[in-house]
VOKEVO-366719 format. One line per 8 residues: for each residue x, y, z of C-alpha. Coordinates in nm, 2 decimals. Example, Ala and Ser with C-alpha at 12.3 -4.5 7.8 and 13.67 -1.06 7.14 Angstrom:
BEGIN
1.23 -0.45 0.78  1.37 -0.11 0.71
//
This chain:
BEGIN
-3.79 -10.30 -6.12  -3.95 -10.35 -5.74  -3.86 -10.41 -5.42  -3.96 -10.74 -5.21  -3.93 -10.88 -4.90  -3.68 -11.13 -4.92  -3.53 -11.46 -4.96  -3.27 -11.65 -4.71
-3.00 -11.85 -4.88  -2.96 -12.17 -4.70  -2.76 -12.41 -4.90  -2.53 -12.33 -5.13  -2.30 -12.58 -5.39  -2.03 -12.52 -5.69  -1.88 -12.74 -5.93  -1.57 -12.57 -6.14
-1.23 -12.69 -6.29  -1.01 -12.57 -5.98  -1.30 -12.80 -5.76  -1.55 -13.03 -5.77  -1.79 -12.88 -5.43  -1.79 -12.51 -5.28  -1.51 -12.63 -5.02  -1.30 -12.74 -5.27
-1.33 -12.48 -5.51  -1.31 -12.23 -5.20  -0.98 -12.37 -5.09  -0.82 -12.38 -5.46  -0.91 -12.03 -5.53  -0.75 -11.88 -5.19  -0.43 -12.06 -5.31  -0.44 -11.92 -5.63
-0.52 -12.21 -5.81  -0.59 -12.06 -6.17  -0.71 -12.36 -6.45  -0.96 -12.24 -6.73  -1.16 -12.43 -7.02  -1.33 -12.75 -6.95  -1.35 -13.00 -6.63  -1.17 -13.30 -6.74
-1.16 -13.56 -6.64  -1.48 -13.52 -6.43  -1.50 -13.66 -6.10  -1.77 -13.57 -5.86  -1.74 -13.80 -5.59  -1.97 -13.85 -5.39  -2.15 -13.52 -5.53  -2.23 -13.76 -5.79
-2.58 -13.83 -5.68  -2.79 -13.86 -6.04  -2.91 -14.14 -6.21  -2.69 -14.30 -6.52  -2.50 -13.98 -6.55  -2.34 -14.13 -6.89  -2.62 -14.04 -7.07  -2.74 -13.59 -6.90
-2.52 -13.39 -7.09  -2.23 -13.23 -6.91  -2.41 -12.89 -6.83  -2.67 -13.09 -6.70  -2.45 -13.31 -6.47  -2.29 -13.05 -6.35  -2.58 -12.84 -6.24  -2.77 -13.18 -6.03
-2.41 -13.19 -5.89  -2.42 -12.85 -5.74  -2.79 -12.85 -5.65  -2.72 -13.13 -5.44  -2.48 -12.99 -5.27  -2.66 -12.75 -5.19  -2.95 -12.94 -5.11  -2.70 -13.13 -4.86
-2.61 -12.77 -4.74  -2.90 -12.67 -4.68  -2.96 -13.00 -4.44  -3.28 -13.09 -4.65  -3.30 -13.52 -4.73  -3.12 -13.59 -5.06  -3.51 -13.81 -5.13  -3.73 -13.57 -4.90
-4.10 -13.52 -5.10  -4.21 -13.26 -5.12  -3.91 -13.01 -5.06  -3.92 -12.76 -5.28  -4.21 -12.55 -5.50  -3.99 -12.43 -5.79  -3.67 -12.47 -5.99  -3.54 -12.19 -6.16
-3.22 -12.32 -6.43  -2.98 -12.05 -6.64  -2.74 -12.08 -6.89  -2.65 -11.88 -7.20  -2.54 -12.18 -7.36  -2.80 -12.39 -7.29  -2.73 -12.79 -7.39  -2.57 -12.66 -7.68
-2.25 -12.92 -7.65  -2.56 -13.20 -7.58  -2.70 -13.15 -7.94  -2.32 -13.15 -8.07  -2.29 -13.50 -7.93  -2.58 -13.64 -8.04  -2.52 -13.54 -8.40  -2.13 -13.64 -8.40
-2.29 -14.00 -8.27  -2.52 -13.97 -8.58  -2.32 -13.86 -8.81  -2.04 -14.13 -8.68  -2.33 -14.38 -8.69  -2.21 -14.51 -8.29  -2.54 -14.57 -8.25  -2.61 -14.24 -8.00
-2.85 -14.26 -7.67  -3.22 -14.21 -7.73  -3.23 -13.98 -7.50  -2.97 -13.72 -7.60  -3.20 -13.49 -7.86  -3.50 -13.46 -7.64  -3.19 -13.37 -7.33  -3.04 -13.09 -7.59
-3.38 -12.88 -7.60  -3.40 -12.58 -7.34  -3.54 -12.75 -7.05  -3.33 -13.01 -6.99  -3.13 -12.85 -6.65  -3.50 -12.76 -6.49  -3.64 -13.09 -6.60  -3.42 -13.29 -6.47
-3.33 -13.14 -6.11  -3.70 -13.16 -6.14  -3.72 -13.53 -6.14  -3.40 -13.56 -5.91  -3.54 -13.33 -5.60  -3.93 -13.47 -5.68  -4.02 -13.13 -5.76  -4.41 -13.07 -5.67
-4.43 -12.73 -5.80  -4.29 -12.51 -6.13  -4.00 -12.63 -6.40  -3.81 -12.28 -6.52  -3.53 -12.25 -6.73  -3.41 -11.94 -6.90  -3.14 -11.92 -7.20  -3.12 -11.61 -7.34
-2.72 -11.62 -7.47  -2.67 -11.29 -7.23  -2.36 -11.30 -6.99  -2.51 -11.26 -6.65  -2.81 -11.54 -6.64  -2.99 -11.33 -6.36  -3.33 -11.38 -6.53  -3.33 -11.77 -6.35
-3.24 -11.57 -6.02  -3.51 -11.28 -6.01  -3.70 -11.54 -6.06  -3.63 -11.75 -5.83  -3.55 -11.49 -5.54  -3.96 -11.30 -5.60  -4.12 -11.66 -5.60  -4.04 -11.72 -5.29
-4.03 -11.35 -5.14  -4.30 -11.22 -5.27  -4.51 -11.61 -5.09  -4.55 -11.76 -5.39  -4.28 -12.04 -5.34  -4.19 -12.17 -4.92  -3.85 -12.31 -5.10  -3.66 -12.28 -5.46
-3.38 -12.40 -5.63  -3.16 -12.18 -5.82  -2.92 -12.31 -6.07  -2.68 -12.15 -6.34  -2.46 -12.34 -6.53  -2.30 -12.33 -6.85  -2.05 -12.63 -7.06  -1.69 -12.58 -7.21
-1.80 -12.62 -7.62  -1.49 -12.56 -7.84  -1.66 -12.47 -8.14  -1.75 -12.16 -7.95  -1.42 -12.03 -7.94  -1.35 -11.90 -8.31  -1.69 -11.71 -8.27  -1.57 -11.51 -7.95
-1.19 -11.49 -8.09  -1.42 -11.31 -8.39  -1.60 -11.02 -8.16  -1.23 -10.94 -8.04  -1.31 -11.07 -7.66  -1.11 -11.39 -7.65  -0.79 -11.38 -7.43  -0.51 -11.50 -7.65
-0.18 -11.55 -7.56  0.01 -11.85 -7.36  -0.10 -11.69 -6.95  -0.38 -11.92 -6.79  -0.52 -11.66 -6.63  -0.89 -11.66 -6.72  -0.93 -11.31 -6.75  -0.78 -10.94 -6.59
-1.12 -10.77 -6.47  -1.15 -10.41 -6.45  -0.82 -10.38 -6.69  -0.76 -10.10 -6.88  -0.63 -10.27 -7.16  -0.95 -10.55 -7.15  -0.75 -10.81 -7.25  -1.11 -11.06 -7.34
-1.16 -11.40 -7.13  -1.11 -11.75 -7.17  -1.38 -11.95 -7.17  -1.46 -12.20 -6.83  -1.71 -12.42 -6.73  -1.91 -12.41 -6.35  -2.21 -12.49 -6.20  -2.39 -12.28 -5.88
-2.66 -12.33 -5.69  -2.85 -12.21 -5.38  -3.14 -12.30 -5.23  -3.37 -12.01 -5.14  -3.67 -12.02 -4.85  -3.86 -11.77 -4.68  -3.83 -11.67 -4.32  -4.10 -11.89 -4.16
-3.98 -12.22 -4.36  -3.61 -12.24 -4.26  -3.74 -12.11 -3.93  -4.05 -12.45 -3.94  -3.68 -12.66 -3.99  -3.49 -12.45 -3.80  -3.25 -12.38 -4.07  -2.94 -12.17 -4.04
-2.93 -11.92 -4.30  -2.57 -11.81 -4.45  -2.76 -11.49 -4.60  -3.05 -11.30 -4.70  -3.13 -11.21 -5.04  -3.32 -10.86 -5.00  -3.34 -10.70 -5.37  -3.25 -10.79 -5.72
-3.33 -10.51 -5.93  -3.25 -10.50 -6.31  -3.33 -10.36 -6.64  -3.29 -10.40 -7.02  -3.23 -10.10 -7.29  -3.13 -10.27 -7.57  -2.95 -10.06 -7.78  -2.92 -9.85 -7.48
-2.70 -9.91 -7.19  -2.65 -9.57 -7.06  -3.03 -9.62 -6.96  -3.05 -9.95 -6.82  -2.72 -9.80 -6.60  -2.95 -9.50 -6.52  -3.25 -9.75 -6.41  -3.04 -9.98 -6.26
-2.90 -9.66 -6.01  -3.22 -9.53 -5.93  -3.36 -9.84 -5.83  -3.04 -9.90 -5.58  -3.00 -9.54 -5.48  -3.10 -9.58 -5.13  -2.94 -9.94 -5.08  -2.63 -9.92 -4.82
-2.31 -9.93 -4.90  -2.19 -10.30 -4.93  -1.86 -10.47 -4.85  -1.80 -10.70 -5.11  -1.89 -10.68 -5.43  -1.93 -10.97 -5.73  -1.81 -10.83 -6.08  -1.98 -10.94 -6.38
-1.63 -10.75 -6.53  -1.44 -11.09 -6.78  -1.15 -10.79 -6.94  -1.39 -10.76 -7.21  -1.68 -10.55 -7.25  -1.87 -10.60 -6.93  -1.71 -10.28 -6.72  -1.77 -10.05 -6.96
-2.15 -10.10 -6.81  -2.06 -10.20 -6.43  -1.82 -9.89 -6.37  -2.02 -9.64 -6.46  -2.32 -9.81 -6.19  -2.09 -9.81 -5.95  -1.91 -9.49 -5.99  -2.32 -9.33 -5.96
-2.37 -9.57 -5.65  -2.08 -9.48 -5.47  -1.89 -9.79 -5.47  -1.61 -9.70 -5.70  -1.34 -9.83 -5.42  -1.54 -10.04 -5.26  -1.34 -10.48 -5.22  -1.41 -10.65 -5.53
-1.44 -11.00 -5.60  -1.43 -11.24 -5.88  -1.35 -11.59 -5.96  -1.35 -11.54 -6.31  -0.96 -11.48 -6.33  -0.88 -11.88 -6.16  -1.20 -12.03 -6.38  -1.28 -11.78 -6.70
-1.58 -11.67 -6.82  -1.87 -11.95 -6.81  -2.16 -11.71 -6.82  -2.46 -11.84 -6.61  -2.24 -12.06 -6.41  -2.00 -11.79 -6.30  -2.29 -11.59 -6.22  -2.46 -11.86 -6.01
-2.08 -11.95 -5.82  -2.04 -11.59 -5.75  -2.40 -11.49 -5.63  -2.32 -11.84 -5.38  -1.99 -11.74 -5.25  -2.14 -11.37 -5.19  -2.40 -11.60 -5.00  -2.14 -11.77 -4.79
-1.90 -11.44 -4.76  -2.16 -11.26 -4.55  -2.22 -11.56 -4.37  -1.82 -11.53 -4.29  -1.61 -11.71 -4.51  -1.35 -11.50 -4.62  -1.36 -11.49 -5.02  -1.01 -11.37 -5.28
-1.00 -11.01 -5.40  -0.92 -10.85 -5.69  -0.54 -10.80 -5.77  -0.53 -10.43 -5.64  -0.85 -10.40 -5.46  -0.94 -10.19 -5.19  -0.95 -10.37 -4.86  -1.32 -10.53 -4.72
-1.28 -10.29 -4.44  -1.65 -10.13 -4.43  -2.01 -10.19 -4.55  -2.26 -10.41 -4.47  -2.28 -10.79 -4.76  -2.32 -10.80 -5.05  -2.33 -10.74 -5.39  -2.32 -10.95 -5.73
-2.39 -10.79 -6.07  -2.49 -10.90 -6.37  -2.46 -10.69 -6.75  -2.45 -10.75 -7.09  -2.31 -10.49 -7.41  -2.67 -10.57 -7.53  -2.78 -10.32 -7.27  -2.90 -10.56 -7.01
-2.79 -10.50 -6.59  -2.88 -10.66 -6.29  -2.82 -10.61 -5.84  -2.87 -10.90 -5.64  -2.82 -10.70 -5.28  -2.75 -10.97 -5.01  -2.75 -10.88 -4.63  -2.64 -11.08 -4.26
-2.97 -11.31 -4.22
//
């Protein structure tokens, strides 16, 4: 763990089942709309902006749409050459949906696209975005089957904050895969019943979660790069601290608490809590940091758990909240009357926890 000078968030994008685009998602979220499961039909409208979408895995397509919106929101030209130094893409489930579609087409003998198999590998998302955004630096993809997807966020942040990149594109995406529902049900974390709500974070009953699908994207820039083009940043990411202690979540909590102990109290906290096991890690951390009574925000009750997708959406909406947008609080949450900026948490029962701190620019 280490501190960094910070990176500015100059644009964000989001694609969820309750809305395609950050504005549509935010308005539906404020209005109390709930829709879990897959985004069907997927009608991206003007956010399409991708080549031959029928031959692209759905997770990649979601990521491309969110990235395009973030790109435009940052005031960047869609086809600007040499505009981004690095792409970082996170996905807990990778492109399993595309691999499934490929093998299903082979079995049915319906003639799968020759690109389906190659796009099912891990680098599909980052490679596609690198081509779409005319990348001239490195493309990085991370898929570790952890809940938070923060590994890519930390790498993107450190690349900009350290000066290795002037501008980076960060994307998190996960698509809904029906075949995984029995797996999560057997683990006892899938929400049952007829109620459509995605989850009830911090509920004592720990009812579990429903699977969703989402993509979020952020453009991160150095202060110098943003100033040169007159960008208007939403927020500044000042720190991302984290710890991985396999099988020892208590040690991970202690390590992150020590690293974040000097952070000023935030106005909002975006937890990874999903009515499952993440709360068992996050609640003790918030207690140790004196933030147990801070206002809490989560889109997961509205759209379900989309792993790296919801993590990136939380980062995007935390930046919007810091930039002045109002965001819905969780039921029973304290009011957001005090503090500065936002914390976004990522947690995994294996003993991984991360905390991103966003402040006004």
